[in-house]
C-alpha positions as CSV (number, residue, x, y, z in Angstrom):
1,M,19.7,-25.4,-32.5
2,Q,18.4,-23.9,-29.3
3,E,20.0,-20.9,-27.8
4,Y,20.0,-19.4,-24.3
5,P,20.0,-15.6,-25.0
6,K,22.2,-13.5,-22.8
7,R,19.3,-11.3,-21.7
8,T,17.4,-14.4,-20.6
9,K,20.4,-15.8,-18.8
10,N,21.1,-12.6,-16.9
11,G,17.4,-12.3,-16.0
12,D,17.3,-15.8,-14.7
13,A,20.6,-15.4,-12.8
14,G,19.2,-12.2,-11.1
15,E,16.0,-14.0,-10.0
16,Y,17.9,-17.0,-8.6
17,F,20.4,-14.8,-6.9
18,S,17.6,-12.7,-5.4
19,A,16.0,-15.9,-4.0
20,Y,19.3,-17.0,-2.6
21,K,20.1,-13.7,-1.0
22,F,16.7,-13.1,0.6
23,T,16.5,-16.7,2.0
24,K,20.0,-16.4,3.4
25,L,19.7,-13.0,5.0
26,F,16.1,-13.2,6.2
27,G,15.3,-16.9,6.5
28,W,11.8,-16.2,5.0
29,P,10.0,-18.2,2.4
30,Y,10.7,-16.9,-1.1
31,R,8.5,-17.8,-4.0
32,M,9.4,-17.2,-7.6
33,L,6.3,-16.6,-9.8
34,D,5.9,-18.4,-13.1
35,V,3.8,-15.7,-14.8
36,D,5.4,-12.3,-15.0
37,M,2.8,-9.6,-15.1
38,G,4.9,-6.9,-13.4
39,V,5.7,-9.0,-10.3
40,D,8.5,-11.6,-10.3
41,A,8.4,-13.0,-6.8
42,E,7.1,-12.7,-3.3
43,I,8.4,-13.1,0.2
44,E,6.3,-14.2,3.2
45,I,7.1,-12.3,6.5
46,M,7.8,-14.5,9.5
47,D,7.8,-13.5,13.1
48,D,10.7,-14.0,15.6
49,D,9.5,-17.5,16.3
50,G,9.6,-18.5,12.7
51,K,5.8,-18.5,12.3
52,S,4.0,-16.8,9.4
53,T,2.5,-13.4,9.9
54,S,0.4,-13.9,6.8
55,N,1.9,-10.8,5.4
56,L,3.5,-10.7,1.9
57,V,5.8,-8.4,0.0
58,K,5.8,-8.6,-3.8
59,L,9.1,-8.1,-5.7
60,Q,9.8,-6.8,-9.2
61,I,13.4,-7.8,-10.1
62,K,15.6,-5.8,-12.5
63,T,19.0,-7.4,-13.3
64,F,22.1,-5.7,-14.5
65,E,25.5,-7.3,-15.5
66,S,27.2,-4.7,-13.4
67,I,26.5,-1.3,-11.9
68,T,29.4,1.2,-12.3
69,S,27.9,4.3,-10.8
70,E,29.2,5.1,-7.3
71,E,26.1,7.0,-6.2
72,S,22.9,5.9,-7.8
73,K,21.2,3.8,-10.4
74,N,18.1,4.8,-12.2
75,I,15.6,2.1,-13.1
76,Y,13.1,2.9,-15.8
77,V,9.6,1.3,-15.4
78,S,6.6,1.6,-17.6
79,Q,3.5,3.5,-16.5
80,S,1.4,0.3,-16.9
81,H,3.7,-1.4,-14.3
82,I,3.3,1.5,-11.9
83,D,-0.5,1.5,-12.3
84,Y,-0.5,-2.3,-11.8
85,W,1.6,-2.1,-8.7
86,K,-0.6,0.5,-7.1
87,K,-3.7,-1.7,-7.3
88,F,-2.1,-4.3,-5.0
89,C,-3.2,-4.5,-1.4
90,V,0.3,-5.6,-0.4
91,P,3.6,-3.6,-0.7
92,I,5.7,-3.8,-3.9
93,V,9.5,-3.5,-3.8
94,V,11.7,-3.0,-6.8
95,I,14.8,-5.2,-6.6
96,C,18.0,-4.2,-8.5
97,V,20.5,-7.0,-8.9
98,D,24.2,-6.3,-9.7
99,L,25.5,-9.7,-11.0
100,K,29.2,-8.7,-11.2
101,N,29.4,-7.5,-7.6
102,E,26.8,-9.9,-6.3
103,K,24.8,-7.1,-4.6
104,I,21.1,-6.4,-4.4
105,Y,19.5,-3.0,-3.9
106,W,15.9,-2.2,-3.2
107,R,13.3,0.5,-3.1
108,P,9.6,0.2,-2.1
109,V,6.9,1.4,-4.4
110,V,4.4,3.7,-2.7
111,A,1.3,5.2,-4.0
112,T,2.4,8.8,-3.3
113,E,5.8,8.5,-4.9
114,S,6.3,10.7,-8.0
115,Y,8.9,8.6,-9.8
116,E,10.7,11.6,-11.1
117,S,14.4,12.1,-11.5
118,G,16.1,14.8,-13.5
119,G,12.9,15.7,-15.2
120,L,12.2,12.2,-16.4
121,S,9.1,10.4,-15.4
122,N,8.7,6.7,-14.6
123,V,12.1,6.5,-13.0
124,I,13.0,4.8,-9.7
125,S,16.3,6.0,-8.3
126,I,18.4,3.6,-6.3
127,D,20.8,5.1,-3.8
128,L,23.7,2.7,-3.9
129,S,25.0,3.9,-0.5
130,K,21.8,3.5,1.3
131,D,19.6,1.0,-0.5
132,E,21.7,-2.2,-0.4
133,L,20.0,-5.3,0.8
134,T,21.6,-6.5,4.1
135,S,20.5,-8.4,7.2
136,A,19.6,-5.0,8.7
137,S,16.9,-4.6,6.0
138,K,14.9,-7.4,7.5
139,S,13.2,-5.3,10.1
140,Y,12.3,-2.7,7.5
141,F,10.7,-5.3,5.3
142,A,8.7,-6.5,8.3
143,S,7.5,-3.0,9.0
144,L,6.8,-2.3,5.3
145,A,4.3,-5.2,5.3
146,T,2.8,-4.1,8.6
147,P,3.7,-0.4,9.2
148,E,2.9,0.9,12.7
149,E,0.6,3.6,11.3
150,S,-1.4,1.1,9.3
151,K,-2.2,-0.9,12.4
152,K,-4.5,1.8,13.5
153,I,-6.9,1.0,10.6
154,D,-8.7,-1.8,12.4
155,E,-9.2,0.3,15.5
156,L,-10.4,3.3,13.4
157,L,-12.7,1.2,11.3
158,E,-14.4,-0.2,14.4
159,S,-14.8,3.3,15.7
160,A,-16.2,4.5,12.4
161,R,-18.7,1.6,12.4
162,Q,-19.9,2.5,15.9
163,Q,-20.2,6.2,14.9
164,H,-22.1,5.1,11.7
165,D,-24.6,3.0,13.7
166,L,-25.2,5.8,16.1
167,L,-25.8,8.2,13.3
168,L,-28.3,6.0,11.5
169,N,-30.2,5.7,14.8
170,Q,-30.7,9.4,14.8
171,S,-34.3,10.4,13.9
172,T,-34.5,12.7,10.9
173,F,-38.2,13.3,11.2
174,G,-39.5,16.5,12.8
175,V,-35.9,17.7,13.6
176,D,-35.5,20.7,15.8
177,S,-32.4,22.9,16.2
178,L,-31.0,20.8,19.0
179,Q,-31.5,17.5,17.1
180,L,-30.0,19.0,14.0
181,K,-26.9,20.1,15.9
182,N,-26.6,16.6,17.3
183,V,-26.8,15.0,13.8
184,E,-24.3,17.5,12.5
185,Q,-21.9,16.7,15.3
186,R,-22.2,12.9,14.7
187,V,-21.7,13.4,11.0
188,D,-18.5,15.5,11.6
189,E,-17.2,12.8,14.0
190,L,-17.7,10.1,11.5
191,N,-16.2,12.1,8.6
192,N,-13.2,13.0,10.7
193,T,-12.6,9.3,11.5
194,I,-13.0,8.3,7.8
195,S,-10.6,11.1,6.7
196,T,-8.0,9.6,9.1
197,I,-8.5,6.2,7.6
198,E,-8.3,7.4,4.1
199,E,-5.1,9.2,4.8
200,I,-3.5,6.0,6.1
201,I,-4.8,4.1,3.1
202,R,-3.3,6.8,0.8
203,H,0.2,6.0,2.2
204,F,-0.3,2.3,2.8
205,P,-2.8,1.2,0.1
206,W,-2.1,-2.5,0.6
207,R,-3.7,-2.4,4.1
208,A,-7.2,-1.9,2.7
209,G,-8.9,-4.3,0.4
210,L,-11.9,-3.7,-1.8
211,L,-14.4,-4.7,0.9
212,T,-13.0,-2.1,3.3
213,L,-13.0,0.6,0.6
214,R,-16.6,-0.3,-0.2
215,E,-17.6,-0.1,3.4
216,I,-16.0,3.3,3.8
217,S,-17.8,4.5,0.7
218,I,-21.2,3.3,2.1
219,M,-20.6,5.0,5.4
220,K,-19.7,8.3,3.7
221,R,-22.8,8.1,1.5
222,N,-25.1,7.3,4.5
223,A,-23.6,10.2,6.5
224,Q,-24.4,12.6,3.6
225,I,-28.0,11.2,3.2
226,T,-28.6,11.5,7.0
227,Q,-27.3,15.1,7.0
228,N,-29.5,16.1,4.0
229,D,-32.6,14.5,5.5
230,A,-32.0,16.2,8.8
231,N,-31.5,19.6,7.1
232,H,-34.6,19.1,5.0
233,S,-36.7,18.1,8.1
234,F,-35.5,21.1,10.0
235,A,-36.2,23.5,7.1
236,V,-39.7,22.1,6.7
237,G,-40.3,22.6,10.4
238,V,-39.0,26.1,10.4
239,N,-40.9,27.2,7.3
240,G,-44.0,25.3,8.2
241,M,-44.1,23.5,4.9
């Protein structure tokens, strides 16, 4: 005789209720994922005209029969899940479903979050007074997928590419003191731009894919090589070697 375990029933109810709530409040496409590897669903962000922005937010759903605490709810997650979430290039949000009261609470997972509460690691603390999902959450979800700060990445990347090209056009043969100073200045400008990009990525890791990270790594390496070559050339000229 087949059974429908209570845990499975509650989990399914939580996922279906989450789908209903997001669709009702936001009017955005909601996709339930068949394979659970630490992410249960995703929502696609639409603009004010109902057109897709091509931005996604992934959801991990935790379901509870009821939540009795008046202040907060701690959700325990495995380290493997946290490590998995941080590898995504899209934001991850943990969803807490209260079946009895038919409420949803949520917290975004960010790369710099420590997940500490009361000395315990791997804990995400939900503030029941602030983290409830409402229609007002819609704008935050939209900004989470495309935060204002992260929009600067494209502009900064283009600036870094131009600085990188100018640097590679610098001659590193027979360098005098003026040429060395020019190379050093261009290296500093490029490294400062890259540092700004890396700081944005540290806070919004989903805005930079593997190709972008590889491009940044190449630019940093080329800057170091150019700097070393210029220093060596200058030293050879000074020492007459």
